[in-house]
C-alpha positions, 0 to 999 in steps of 0.5 A, a space after each residue: 691757277 691750281 695749287 700744283 701749278 703755283 708750287 711748280 712755278 715756285 720751285 722754278 723760281 727758287 731753282 732759278 735763284 739759286 742758280 743765279 747765286 751759284 753763277 754770281 758766286 762762280 763770277 765773283 771767285 773767278 774775279 777774285 782769283 784773276 785779280 790776285 793772279 794779276 797782283 802776284 804777276 805785278 809783284 813778280 814784275 816789280 821784283 824782277 825790275 827791282 832786281 834789274 835795277 839793283 844789278 845795273 847799280 852794282 855793275 855801275 858801282 863795280 865798273 867805277 871801282 875797276 876804273 879807279 884801280 886802273 887809274 890808280 895803277 897808272 899813277 902808281 906804276 907809271 907817273 909814281 915810278 917816273 917821279 921817284 926815278 927823277 928824285 934819284 937823278 936830282 940827288 945825283 945831279 947835286 952830287 956830281 961834277 959838271 959832266 955828271 950834272 949835264 947827263 943827270 939834267 938830260 935824264 931829268 928832262 926826259 923823265 919829267 917829259 914821260 911823266 907829263 905825257 902820262 899825266 896827259 894820257 891819264 887825263 885823256 882817259 878820264 875826259 877826253 880833250 876832243 869831247 870837251 873842246 869839239 863835242 860828241 860827233 867829232 869825238 866819236 869821229 876821231 875815236 873811229 879814225 884811230 881804230 881805223 889807222 890800227 887796220 883792226 876795224 873799218 868804222 862807218 860813222 854818219 851823224 846829224 847831231 844838231 841839238 847837243 846833249 848835256 856835257 856829262 851825258 855826252 861822256 856817257 854816250 862816248 863811254 858807251 860807244 867806246 865799249 861797243 867798239 872795244 866789245 867788237 874788236 875783243 869778242 865779236 872779231 868783226 871787220 866792219 861797224 857802222 854807227 848813225 847818230 842823230 838828235 832832235 830838240 827833245 830826242 837823241 838816237 843812236 844806231 850801232 852794228 857790226 858784221 861779227 859773230 852776234 849773239 849766242 844761238 840760244 838767243 841769250 843776251 850775254 850780261 857781261 859787266 861792259 853790257 850791264 855798264 852800258 845799259 845802266 849809263 843809258 838808264 841814267 839818261 832816261 833812255 832805252 837801251 836794246 841789243 839783238 842779232 839781225 838775220 844777216 848777222 853781227 849785233 844791232 844796238 839801238 840807243 833812244 834817250 828822251 832829253 832831259 
């Protein structure tokens, strides 16, 4: 081979090596840029998840404060006033004649009865008696029955609750169902609702739907305090809470929990 041929081969080899170098450089740069993009997306996703969890925590705290305020007002405006009035009648009883004592005694008895009833109502709000004595399925059925008696909403309940959750977990589920039914009546303007609940040894499932207005047409999920509080309760149980509007209208809520 002459010198010209050798030089041509060397030039071709050099050009090839330079081409391979630039191709490798491009690939490395692409991988670096792609990895950085993935890291940015992962950080954004993590930040969004942390913000969402913080939002749920704040909603839970706010909901607890609202509940404490409500109970405080109930005790102050109801029980407190009745006890103060009873005290006045006791003083009145001490100063009156026999006829006055009879009247005062009747008033005292009535006020104490009303006070006991108010305390029972507050206690039932804190921890429903039916839930403690009979369990979640019966408590939900009782709640649905009471709503149907008002004539505002027809509720169809179907349960296969063979494996019970822990007592505190049952209370959380009960509160979520309460909130769902309340939203259905107050905001969705629905006339019918259906609830299905089932449980396996390691899993709990609940499905809820109504025939109300459904979610907004733009597809956004409303993030009111009630919804955030429900989602927070389910997240605390290691569960998933989803809400959507089926094509037939209304809302469809699904709760899926892996038992602890």
